[in-house]
C-alpha distance (Angstrom), angle and dihedral (degrees) to the residues before:
residue distance angle dihedral
X1 . . .
X2 3.82 . .
X3 3.77 116.0 .
X4 3.80 111.6 -94.6
X5 3.81 112.3 -115.1
X6 3.78 128.9 -158.6
X7 3.78 119.3 -88.7
X8 3.79 113.4 -94.2
X9 3.78 120.0 -100.5
X10 3.82 106.8 -173.6
X11 3.79 108.5 82.8
X12 3.82 101.8 149.4
X13 3.79 91.8 -133.7
X14 3.81 90.8 178.2
X15 3.84 93.5 58.5
X16 3.83 115.6 74.8
X17 3.79 114.9 -140.5
X18 3.76 109.7 -107.9
X19 3.78 126.6 -158.2
X20 3.77 115.2 -149.3
X21 3.80 116.8 -128.3
X22 3.79 112.3 -121.0
X23 3.79 113.5 -99.8
X24 3.80 98.0 -134.0
X25 3.79 122.7 88.6
X26 3.79 114.3 -101.9
X27 3.81 94.6 -1.1
X28 3.80 105.3 96.5
X29 3.82 95.3 103.3
X30 3.81 96.6 47.1
X31 3.80 121.5 111.8
X32 3.80 119.7 -89.0
X33 3.80 94.9 -107.5
X34 3.78 93.9 51.9
X35 3.79 92.1 47.4
X36 3.79 89.6 49.2
X37 3.80 90.6 54.3
X38 3.80 91.6 46.7
X39 3.81 88.6 50.5
X40 3.79 88.4 59.8
X41 3.81 92.2 49.9
X42 3.82 96.1 43.9
X43 3.78 117.1 43.1
X44 3.83 106.9 -119.7
X45 3.82 91.0 -145.3
X46 3.82 93.3 67.2
X47 3.81 106.5 0.5
X48 3.80 91.8 -119.3
X49 3.80 135.9 121.4
X50 3.79 140.4 -164.9
X51 3.79 108.6 -152.2
X52 3.81 121.2 -171.3
X53 3.81 108.3 -145.0
X54 3.81 116.0 -155.4
X55 3.81 100.5 151.3
X56 3.82 95.5 106.3
X57 3.79 93.7 109.4
X58 3.80 92.8 69.5
X59 3.81 89.3 82.9
X60 3.83 107.1 10.1
X61 3.80 105.4 36.2
X62 3.83 125.2 -135.5
X63 3.79 99.3 3.7
X64 3.80 118.3 -159.4
X65 3.79 106.5 -82.0
X66 3.81 92.7 22.2
X67 3.80 98.0 70.4
X68 3.81 89.9 108.5
X69 3.78 111.6 20.2
X70 3.80 91.8 178.8
X71 3.81 89.8 59.5
X72 3.81 103.0 33.1
X73 3.80 105.8 30.1
X74 3.79 111.0 28.4
X75 3.85 92.6 67.3
X76 3.84 89.0 57.3
X77 3.80 96.3 56.1
X78 3.83 97.3 88.7
X79 3.83 89.2 64.7
X80 3.81 96.0 46.4
X81 3.80 124.0 88.7
X82 3.80 91.7 -155.5
X83 3.80 137.9 12.7
X84 3.81 117.2 -141.8
X85 3.80 111.9 -163.4
X86 3.80 145.8 127.5
X87 3.79 125.2 -84.4
X88 3.80 90.4 -114.6
X89 3.81 92.6 59.1
X90 3.79 92.1 40.8
X91 3.80 93.1 54.8
X92 3.80 98.7 39.6
X93 3.80 103.8 38.2
X94 3.80 115.6 10.8
X95 3.80 113.9 84.8
X96 3.80 113.6 -123.9
X97 3.80 90.4 -133.3
X98 3.82 92.8 74.7
X99 3.78 112.6 117.4
X100 3.79 100.8 -158.7
X101 3.82 116.6 98.9
X102 3.79 121.9 -102.6
X103 3.80 128.1 -136.8
X104 3.79 108.8 -160.6
X105 3.80 126.7 -147.0
X106 3.80 103.7 -123.2
X107 3.81 101.8 175.4
X108 3.76 132.1 70.7
X109 3.77 147.5 124.4
X110 3.80 118.5 130.0
X111 3.79 125.4 62.0
X112 3.79 126.8 -142.0
X113 3.81 85.5 -86.3
X114 3.82 91.5 68.6
X115 3.80 141.2 40.9
X116 3.80 103.2 -60.4
X117 3.80 95.7 -154.8
X118 3.82 89.7 66.1
X119 3.82 91.1 90.3
X120 3.79 131.8 143.2
X121 3.78 135.7 -167.1
X122 3.79 100.4 -81.8
X123 3.81 104.5 -167.3
X124 3.81 140.2 34.8
X125 3.78 122.5 -107.8
X126 3.82 87.0 -126.0
X127 3.79 89.5 64.6
X128 3.80 89.6 50.8
X129 3.79 87.4 55.3
X130 3.81 92.0 48.3
X131 3.80 89.5 52.2
X132 3.80 93.1 48.5
X133 3.79 94.1 -130.6
X134 3.80 123.0 172.5
X135 3.82 96.8 -142.7
X136 3.77 144.4 -4.1
X137 3.80 125.9 -125.6
X138 3.78 125.5 -148.0
X139 3.79 132.5 177.5
X140 3.81 119.0 -120.4
X141 3.80 117.9 -165.3
X142 3.80 106.8 -158.4
X143 3.79 106.0 -170.4
X144 3.79 92.5 10.4
X145 3.79 127.0 127.1
X146 3.82 91.5 -100.3
X147 3.79 96.9 34.7
X148 3.82 97.1 137.6
X149 3.79 93.9 48.7
X150 3.79 92.5 50.3
X151 3.81 91.0 49.2
X152 3.80 92.3 49.7
X153 3.81 89.6 45.9
X154 3.80 87.4 57.3
X155 3.80 93.8 48.9
X156 3.80 91.4 50.3
X157 3.78 90.6 51.3
X158 3.82 89.8 47.5
X159 3.83 89.6 52.2
X160 3.80 91.4 50.4
X161 3.79 91.3 47.1
X162 3.79 92.4 50.6
X163 3.80 89.7 56.3
X164 3.80 91.6 57.9
X165 3.80 104.9 25.5
X166 3.81 97.0 -105.9
X167 3.83 116.2 139.1
X168 3.80 122.8 -133.7
X169 3.79 122.9 -136.5
X170 3.81 111.3 -156.7
X171 3.81 112.7 -150.4
X172 3.80 114.2 -153.0
X173 3.79 108.6 -140.8
X174 3.79 120.0 -158.3
X175 3.79 120.6 -152.5
X176 3.78 119.3 -136.7
X177 3.81 91.3 -110.1
X178 3.83 95.7 50.5
X179 3.79 126.1 99.1
X180 3.79 111.9 -113.7
X181 3.79 101.4 -146.2
X182 3.79 138.2 126.8
X183 3.80 92.4 -97.1
X184 3.81 92.0 58.5
X185 3.80 93.9 44.9
X186 3.79 92.6 47.2
X187 3.80 86.9 56.5
X188 3.82 96.1 44.4
X189 3.80 98.2 44.5
X190 3.79 94.3 42.6
X191 3.82 91.8 50.9
X192 3.80 91.2 51.8
X193 3.79 92.5 48.8
X194 3.80 94.3 44.4
X195 3.81 90.2 53.1
X196 3.78 93.8 51.6
X197 3.81 113.3 -86.5
X198 3.82 110.3 149.3
X199 3.80 91.5 -146.3
X200 3.79 137.7 -1.1
X201 3.78 136.3 -137.0
X202 3.78 115.3 -150.7
X203 3.79 142.6 149.4
X204 3.78 127.9 -84.7
X205 3.81 119.0 -119.7
X206 3.78 125.4 -165.0
X207 3.80 95.7 -133.5
X208 3.79 122.4 53.4
X209 3.79 100.5 -6.6
X210 3.81 90.2 137.6
X211 3.81 87.7 63.8
X212 3.82 89.5 55.5
X213 3.81 93.1 54.5
X214 3.82 92.7 40.9
X215 3.81 93.0 52.2
X216 3.81 94.9 47.3
X217 3.83 112.8 83.2
X218 3.82 93.8 -156.6
X219 3.82 131.6 55.6
X220 3.80 119.5 -74.3
X221 3.79 125.9 -150.9
X222 3.77 119.7 -170.5
X223 3.78 127.1 -126.4
X224 3.76 116.4 -127.5
X225 3.79 93.3 -138.2
X226 3.78 123.1 -170.9
X227 3.80 121.2 -2.3
X228 3.78 113.2 -83.2
X229 3.81 133.7 169.5
X230 3.78 110.5 -62.7
X231 3.79 96.5 -116.4
X232 3.80 90.6 50.7
X233 3.81 91.1 51.4
X234 3.80 90.4 49.5
X235 3.80 91.5 49.5
X236 3.80 89.7 50.5
X237 3.81 91.4 52.0
X238 3.80 91.9 47.5
X239 3.79 94.0 48.4
X240 3.80 92.4 46.8
X241 3.81 92.8 53.2
X242 3.80 91.0 43.6
X243 3.81 89.3 53.0
X244 3.77 96.7 51.0
X245 3.81 108.7 -80.2
X246 3.80 115.9 141.7
X247 3.77 95.4 -144.4
X248 3.79 148.1 -45.1
X249 3.79 133.1 -86.2
X250 3.78 99.7 -160.1
X251 3.78 130.4 174.7
X252 3.79 122.4 149.6
X253 3.81 94.0 34.2
X254 3.79 86.8 60.4
X255 3.80 108.9 33.7
X256 3.83 94.1 36.9
X257 3.80 92.3 49.4
X258 3.80 122.3 108.8
X259 3.81 85.1 -116.4
X260 3.80 112.0 27.1
X261 3.80 90.5 177.3
X262 3.80 90.8 51.4
X263 3.80 92.1 50.3
X264 3.81 92.3 48.0
X265 3.78 91.2 54.3
X266 3.81 93.3 42.2
X267 3.82 92.9 51.0
X268 3.78 90.0 47.1
X269 3.82 90.3 51.5
X270 3.80 89.6 55.4
X271 3.80 99.0 42.4
X272 3.81 97.6 42.6
X273 3.81 103.4 17.6
X274 3.81 99.9 41.7
X275 3.80 88.4 -129.0
X276 3.79 118.4 170.3
X277 3.82 115.3 -111.1
X278 3.80 93.8 -113.8
X279 3.81 92.3 52.5
X280 3.79 90.9 46.2
X281 3.81 88.8 50.2
X282 3.81 89.6 53.7
X283 3.81 87.7 54.1
X284 3.80 90.0 50.4
X285 3.82 91.3 50.0
X286 3.80 92.4 47.8
X287 3.79 92.9 52.9
X288 3.81 92.0 43.4
X289 3.80 93.3 50.3
X290 3.80 93.3 44.1
X291 3.79 91.6 54.0
X292 3.80 92.4 46.2
């Protein structure tokens, strides 16, 4: 038996106990476990995140830059806040001794040969728990052929996550025939948030993006999208953060860069260090030239 100690005597009766409001937009009323996981995804010091997205193979196979994840991606992980991948890659390639949080792709079904909006939930919440992930990610096709199914898929994943304290990131997919403008993204992100997603991944637009982030009651991270010149990608990340985004979830603009390591560090300098795009580009060039 432990030795019995004296009863305490310092209770600070004159100091009311204060609970601190959670730092992340729209998350104050969530359960402790979910907030703890979100605190690993979003840095509490600034509320921002740099996610490295490498889940492209779940519908399009060995994408350029992802042919060998063990060679091309694993060395980048120390500079990422979060890894976004599939459970197959996580189990077969990623070492379990990594300390950064994982967001797992939980939807799937069709390949690039079929209608992409015909997705389903592709893994059980129990497997997410086994893998120790910090959030799930699911595609939502607002305006797509299977819009309603994708929305209901998201709500079912949200319900499962609420049972176990695992957040859901809704990913707004845009079909090739849809207009990518602020009006569309206000609709898509707001729908996802209204139906329970704890945060949303969407695309940046040059005009009106601040209205997208203002109208969405939960955090937004931007997708990197197709590969573009490095300085343009850095400007996009800077503008998105400046206009209210809580981070980036970037893939091809990092792993398809001439210097993936340089882009990782440059993006991180913008998202967490408030660096200007031109200065971040200088950092990218320095790292690229040093390696060459």
